[in-house]
N, C-alpha and C positions, 0 to 999 in steps of 0.2 A: 393204687398210686401211693407214694409215700409224701410224707408232709416235711416241710422244712422247719428248722428250729424257730424261725420267725413266725410261721403259721401257728405255732403253739405258744406263743407269748415270749420268746426269748429274744433279746436285743444283743447286738455285737458292737464292742468298743473296740476302736483302733488304738493299738499300742505303738506310739511313734518311734521308740526306741528300738523295739524288737521287729517292727513292721509286721506285726501279726494281730489277728483278732481274737479277743477273749470274749468268752460266753458269759453274759450277765443274764440272769433269769428275771423275768418281770416280776416284780413284788406282789402283784395281785394274783399270780398263779398259786393256788392252795393256800391262800391267805389274804389279808387285806380286803379289798372290795369284794373278792370271791364270796365271802360270808355274806354280804348284802345281797348277792345275787341269790344264794341259797335262801335266805329270808323272803325275797320277793317271789321266787318260785313256790315256797311253801305257802305264802298268802294266795298265790294264783290257784293252787290245788284246793285250798279251802273254799275259795269263792265259786270256782268253776265245777271241779269234779265232786267236791262235797255237795253242792246244790243238786247236781244231776243224780247222785246216788241217793239222795233223799226223796226223789220224785214218787217213790212208792206211796208216801202219804197223800200226795195230790191226786194219784192214781185212784185211790179209793174214794176221794171226792168226787172225782169225774165219773166214776161208775154209778155213784148214787144219784147225782144231778142229771146226768144225760140218758141213763138207763140204756146204754149201748152194750154191745158184746164186748168180751174181754179182748178178744183179738183187735177190734177196732179201737178201743180206748187205749190199749198199749201203744199204738202208733204214736200218741202224743210224746209219751216219754222217750220213746225210741228215736223219735225224729230229733228231739233235743240233744241226745247223745250223738247220734249218727251225724247230724249236721256239723256239729263241733268237730268231729274227726274226719269226715271225708270231704268237706267243702272248705273249711278254714275260714268261714265267715263269723263274725261276732267274736264269742269267746274262744273259738278256735284260732283267731289271729293272736291270742295271748298266750295259748296253752303251749303251742310248739315252740316259740322262742323261750318260754320259761324253762322247759326241758333242756333245749339244746345249749343254751347259754351256760348252764351249770356244767354241762361236760366240757365246754371250752375253757372255763376257769379253773378247772381241776385236772390234775395229771395223776398224782400219788394215790389220792383218797377220793376217787371219782365215784365208786360204787357207794361209799359212805355218804357223800354229798348228795348223790341222787336219792339214797334211802332217806335222808333227812328231809329234803325238799319235798319228796312225794308223800311223806307222811301226813302233808296237809289234807289229802283225800280222806283218811282216816278221821283226823279231827274235824274236818269240814262236815262229814256224814253224820258224825255223832252231833255236832252242834246244829246243823241245819234240820236234822230229824226232829230234835227237840224244839227248835224255833217254829218250824212249820207246824207241827203239832199245836203249839200254842197259839200261833197266829190264826190258824184255820178254825180253832175252837173259839177265839174271841172276836175275830173279825171277818171270818169267811175266807174261802180260798182265793177269791178274786184280789181282795185287799191284801192277802198274805202274800201273793205274787208281786204285788205293786211294791210292798216293803222290801221283798227280797231283791227286787230289781234295783232299789234305792242302795242297798247295802253293797250290791256288786259294782257300784260305781267307784268303789275303792280300788278297782283294778287299774285305774288311771295312776295311782300313787304306785303300785307295783311296776307299771311300765317306766314311771320315772326313774326307779331304781336301777333300771337295766342300763348298762353302758357297754358299747362295744369294746373288745380287748384288741387295741391296735398296737402294732410293734413299734420300736424306735424309728425304724426306717420310715414308716408311714408318716410319723409326726415330723421327721426332718424333711420329707418331700413337701408336706403341707406348709412347713415354716418357709422353705425355699420359695414355693409358690407365692406365698403371701408376700414375702419380701421383694420378689420380682415384681408383683402387681403394684406394690406401693411406689417402688422405684419408677416404674413406668408412669403412673399418674403423676408423680412429683415432678418428672422430666417434662412431661406434657404441659403441666400447669406453669413451669418455669419458663418453657419456650413461648407460651401464649402471653405471659406476663412481661417478658423482656422487652418486645416492641412497645408496649403501653407505657413502660417506664422511660424509654428513650423518647417517645413521642411526648410525654409529659414534660421532659426537660426542654425539648425544642419549643414547646408551647409557652413554657415559662419564660425563655428567652425572647421570643417574639411578643410576649406580653409585656416585657419590660421595655422593648424598643417602641412598640407601637402605641403602647398606653392603655387605658381602660375602654377605649372604644370598640375593641375587638374582643372583650371579655365574653359577650354573648356567643361569638362564634366559637371560642375555645370551648365553652361549656358544651356546645352542640356536638363539637367533634369528640370530646371526652364521652358523651353519652352514646355516641355511636360505637365507640371502642368498647364500652361496657356491654352494650348488646351483643357484639361479636364475641366478647369473651364468655358471656353466658351461653351464646349459641355453640360455642366450642365446647364448653363443659357439657351441654346436653348431648352433643355428638359423642363424647367420651363415655357418657352414661350409657347411651344406646349400644356403643360398642361393648361395653362390659356385660349388658344384658344378652347380646347375641353370643358372646363368648360362653356365658353360663348355660345358655340354651344349647349350644352346640356340644359342650361337655356333658350335659344332662343327656342329650340324645345318644351320644357314643356310649355313655355308661348303661343305658337302658338296652342298647342294641347288643353290648358284650354280655350283659347279665341274661338277656333272652337267649343268646347263643350258647352260654354255659348251661342254662336250664335245659334247652333243647338237647344238647349233646349228652347231658347227664341222664336223660330219661329215655331219649330215642336214637342217640348217635351210637358210634361204634363202641364208645366207652360207657355204654349204658350200664345202670346197675343191674338191670335184668339179665345182663350176660353173665352175671355171678350166680351160678345154679345154687349155691348154698344160700344165698340171699332170697332167692325164688322159694326154696323150701321154707324159709322163715316167714315170708309173706303168706304161704298156704296155711301155716300154723296159725297167724294172726287172723286169717278169715273165720276160723272155727273157735278161736279160744275165748275171745272177749264176751261172747253172748252168755257163755256159761257163767261167767262172773257177774254179769248184769242182771240176768233173770231173777236170782234171789232178792235183789234189791227191789225190783218192781212189784214182784208177786208175793214176797213173804209176809206182808201185813195182812193180804186177804187169805193166805193159807193158814195163818194163825187164827183168824176169825173163823174159818171152816172148822177147825180142830177145837174150837171153843176155849182157846188158851189166851183170848184178849186180856183178861184180867192180869195175868202174869206178865204178858208181853208189855202191858202199859207200865208196869213197874220197871222193866229193863227190856227194851226192845231188841228183838234179835238182830236187826240191822245195825243197831248200836254196839252189840257184841262183835259183829263182824268188823265194824269201823275201828273199834278201840284195839282189838288184837292185830288188826292190819297195820296199825302204826308200829307195833312192836316187831312185826314180821319184817317189815321193810327195813327197819334200822338193823335188826340182827342178821338177816341174810346179807345186807350191805357189808356189815362188819366181817362176816365169814368169807364173803366173796373176795375180800381185800387181803386175806391171809395169803402168804406167798405160796403155801403148799396146797392150796384149794383152788380147783378150777371153777371159774365163774359158770361156764357152761354146764358143769354137772349140777352145781347148785340149782341153776335155772331148770334143769330137767327134772329133778327130784321134786322140787316145788310144784311144777306142773303136774306130775303123776299124782301128788297128795291131793291137789285141788279137784282133779277129774274123779277121784275115788270118792271124795266127798260129795260131789254133785250127784254122783250115781247112788249113794246110800241116803241121801237126805230125805227122799220120798218115803223111806222105811221107817222114819222117826215119827211117832204120832204124840210124844210127851215134849214138855217144855224143856226138860233136862237134856233128852236126846238131841232135840233141835239146837239147843244152846251149845252143845259139845261139837256137833258138826260145823256149826256157823263160826265157832272159835277156830276150828282146823281150816275152814274156808278163808277166814280173815288172815291167818298167819301164812298159810301157803300162797295166797295171793299177793304177798309181799314180794313176789318175784317181778312185779311191774317195775320196782326200782332197779332191776337188773337189765331191763330191756335196752336202755340207752347204751349201757356198757357191752352187752352182747352185740348189739347192732354196730357199735364202733369197732369191735374185733372183727366183724364180718367185713366191713367195707372202708374201714379207716376214718380217722377224724375230718378229713377233707370232705368226705361225702355224707358225713353223719347226718347233717340237716335234712337233705334230700331223702336219704334212706329211711331216717325215722319218720318223716312226713309220710312215706309210703306205708310203713308199718302201722301208723295210728290211722291212716286212711282205710287199711284193711280192718282194723279194729272198729272202725266207724261203721262199716258195711255190717260187720258181725253185731254191733250193738243196735243197728238200724232194724235188722231182720229178726234178731233172737226174740225179744219180748212179744212182738205181734204173733211170731210163730208159736211161742208158748201159750199165749191166749187163745190162738186158733185152735191148738190141740185141746185146750180146756173146753171150748165151746162144743166140740165134738164128743169127747169122752167124758166131760163133767169132772175131770180130775187133772190135776197138774203133774202127776206121777210120770206119765208118758213124755211130758215136756222136758223133764229133767233127764229121763233116760236118753232120749233122742239127742239132745244136746250135748249130753256127756260122752255119747258115742261119737259123735262128730268132733268133739274135742279130742278124743282118743286118736281119731285119724290124723288130726294135726300134730299130736305128740309123737306118733309113728313116722310121719314125714320128718320131725326133728331128729329122730333117732338114726335115720339113714344119712344124716348130714355128715358125719365122720367119714362114711363111704364116699360120699360125693366129694369131700374136700381132698381125700388122698388121691382120688382119680384126677382132680384138677392139678394137684402137685406133681403127678407123673406126666400129665400132659404139657405142663409149663416149659420143662427144658426142651422138649420137641419143637414148641413153637418158637423158642428163642433161637433154636439152631437154624430153623427156615428163614427167620429174618437175617 
């Protein structure tokens, strides 16, 4: 489905002389408040994704304290990541809007804006890794989590910076509705006050004729009229409440209908076979990126590289290079001669190769080089909203991206416990990386057949239109 210019932030102005409509771009598109949205999304990624990617530090603390298997202990970290992306509770209620709103505020430089905002993941991972190490050493892991939770309260500030991008048409409709409501209340109050005024005049004339003997009766009549006025005002207030409740009911009903039709109706996103292939890729991809963050600290300890890793942790190398990867891949994808889809696929191939060769490295230098490549190639995450929009359109971006990160959440939920379970059986992490890398390769192969699916859809489209 195509979107109108008003949906993407353009306003229409009527030209009274030419009787035509001129297109006026919203000043907040690709500028103005759009950069505040990028800043807000950047901070959200620092506080949410950065904290979750640093859970490997806490994972080692939990292994030492509870002395449970690695597969069982890894469930704690994976549940934190998975619940955020598949359920939408807690931090998940902040993460999805932070990603989607950047796409709504940018048209020309969307890939760059997404890249800048999602670099918060890299900054957050680096900062939270250092912070959690220090806090666990000084205060213990329980107090460290308490302090981390207090820091996360800054998400309220991020939410306050996010404003919906409304068109001029919506503003005019609200203004007309507000003026109509004010006129209605003013007229109602005027009609209720008019008889009181006339009665007041009558009573004044009677008071002059009959003298002060009837002053007490006059006051009683006026008191009754005031009570009637207050009762009439309460009735108006009750009617306003009923009106708002009815409007809210209609809005909820329409919203539920739109949600149901987008997921389960005839216009469901799952009727788009290309999008279905993208969802299958997401089911296998994210676990390969998450597993190194959870298990690398322990792998370094097994290889007796803790001294070198304490100087500059491998997870920090991934985080820092991840920042540059997102920005650079975003800039490259915005070039007119470059296909965003091709950049996305090349980055995925690089990442899966790094996952497969990481177990072969047993020196700090070798691991650092592979981790740097993992960090750079995983910068394709900044392209995911852009690729998703190319597949389904900006109108369905929120629902579609929600499904994608839900699939990523399932991958993050099952990946780390699976890697820990494989270690409990083999006493090595090597097979965990091999199996997850192969599953990731399956997801990439599904993406490779995407152009064939798209060509078939374009051939079938004219036939469907002819039948209609």
